[in-house]
N, C-alpha and C positions, 0 to 999 in steps of 0.2 A: 528463599527470598524471591526466587523467580515466579513461584506459583502464586504469591500474593498479588502480583500485578496483572494476572490474567483477565479478571473482569474489567478493571479500569482500562486496560489496553484494548479490549474488544469494543469499547464504546468511545474512547477519546484518543486522539493523537497526542502523545506525550511530546513536549518540547525537547529539542536536542540537548539543552542544558540539563534537564532532569534526567534524561537517559545517560548522559555522560557522568553525572553525579552518582547514579545507581551503579554504573559500571565501576566507578572509582571505589565505592564502598564495598562492592563484591570482590574486587581484586585485592583491596586492603585486608578484607576478612580472610581471603585465601592465602595471602603471602605473609601476613604478620605472624611473629612468634607468639608463644603464650605470654611472655612478659611485655607485650605491646611494642617490642623493638621491631624494626624493619627486617623482614625475612629476605631470603634469597629467592629472587624471581627466576625460576628455572625455565619458564616459557613465556613468551609475549602474550598479552591478553587477547590479541586478535587470533592467535593460534589456538588459544584455549577455547575459543568459540567454534572451532572446526568440529565436525562430528568425530566421535571416537574412532570410527573406521578410517578416518583420514589423518589420524595422529593427534587429534585435539582432545579436549576434556569433555566436550559435549555441552558446554555452556551456550545459552542462547544469545545471539546478537539481539538485544532488546529492541532496537529500532526496526529490524526486519520482522521480529516477532509481532510488534505493534502493528506494522503494516499488514502482515498476514491476517491478524485477527480482524482488522478493519475490512480487509478484502473479503473475509467471510461474511461480514455484514452486507457488503455490496452484493455478494452472491445471493444472500437471503432476500434482499430487496428485489433481485431479478427473478427469483424462482418462487417465492412465497407472497404472491400478490393479494392473498386473502387475509393477511394479518393486519392488526390495528396499526402496527409500526409503519407498514407500507402505506396504508391509507392516509395516515397523518402526514408522513414525509412527502408522499407524492402529491397531495393536495397543495402543499406549500411550495415545494422545490422542483418537482418534475411532473407537472400536471398531465403530460402526454403518456406517462407510465414508463418512460425509458430513463433509467437512472443515469445513463451516460450523456443524455442531453438535458442536464439540469440547468436551472436559471439561478443566478445570484440574487438573493433577496437583499433587502435593506439591512436588516440585522439578523443574519442567520444564527441559529443556535450553535453552541460549541460542538455538540454531537454531530450536527449536519456538516459543519465546517470540516470536522475530522473525516467524516465519510466522504465528502467531496474531494479532499486531498488524496484519499485512498483511491477514489475513482480515477483521478488524474494520473496517479502514479502507476496504476495497474491497467489502464485502458488498453494499451498495446498488447497486453498478455491475454486478454479475454478474447475468446472466439465465439462466433455465432453461426447458426445454421441458416442457410439461405431459404430453405422451404419453398414457398410459391413466389417469393420475391416481392410481395406487396409491401413489406416493411423496409425495403432497401432505399436509402437516400444516397444516390451516387455522389452528390456534392459534399455531403457531411460525413459519411461513414469512412472509417479508416480501412483501407484495403490491404495494406502491408505488402504491396507489390514491389518488385524490383524493376528498376529502369533498364534501359537497353544495355548499359555497360555494367550492370550489377549494383548500382547505387540504390539506396532505399529512398523511396519517394514519400514525402510528408503529405498530409492531407491538404495543406495549403496549396499544393501544386494543382489540385483539381479545381480550385477556385480562381487561380491566377494564371497568366500565360507563362510566367517564369517558373522554373523547377527549383524546388528547395531540396537540398540533399542533406540527409542526416549523417553524422559521423559515426 
């Protein structure tokens, strides 16, 4: 059941309600007896999503799986700039070629909306190389630096006088 979702999850961000419904159907299929009566749940569904090495059953958390597959699309847009997909999406949504500094269009496609949500969710986890420094924008780029007392400083602190602290 999880393999069927792979293509759709690599292109579209599934709504939380759909993911919860799929999780419900998977857990019912796993815990029901043959005569359709409710079976005995020996393990919580969240624990079943743990890897086998951590005591779980190795089921995927579909929301994280969906985000990971969309993150792969973000990576492909960053590294494969000669593809038709990059050329079409960059012409409309990020004309400067940087997927992290995209613009919101009037009516973006559902595919782009999904990829943009993955960009926003994964932005802090992506790293970049400085190189010669020509592409660095000190006021917009997220530096991930720690403040004097160890608090993490958000990017908005570079644009304003007051410091914003992440929890």
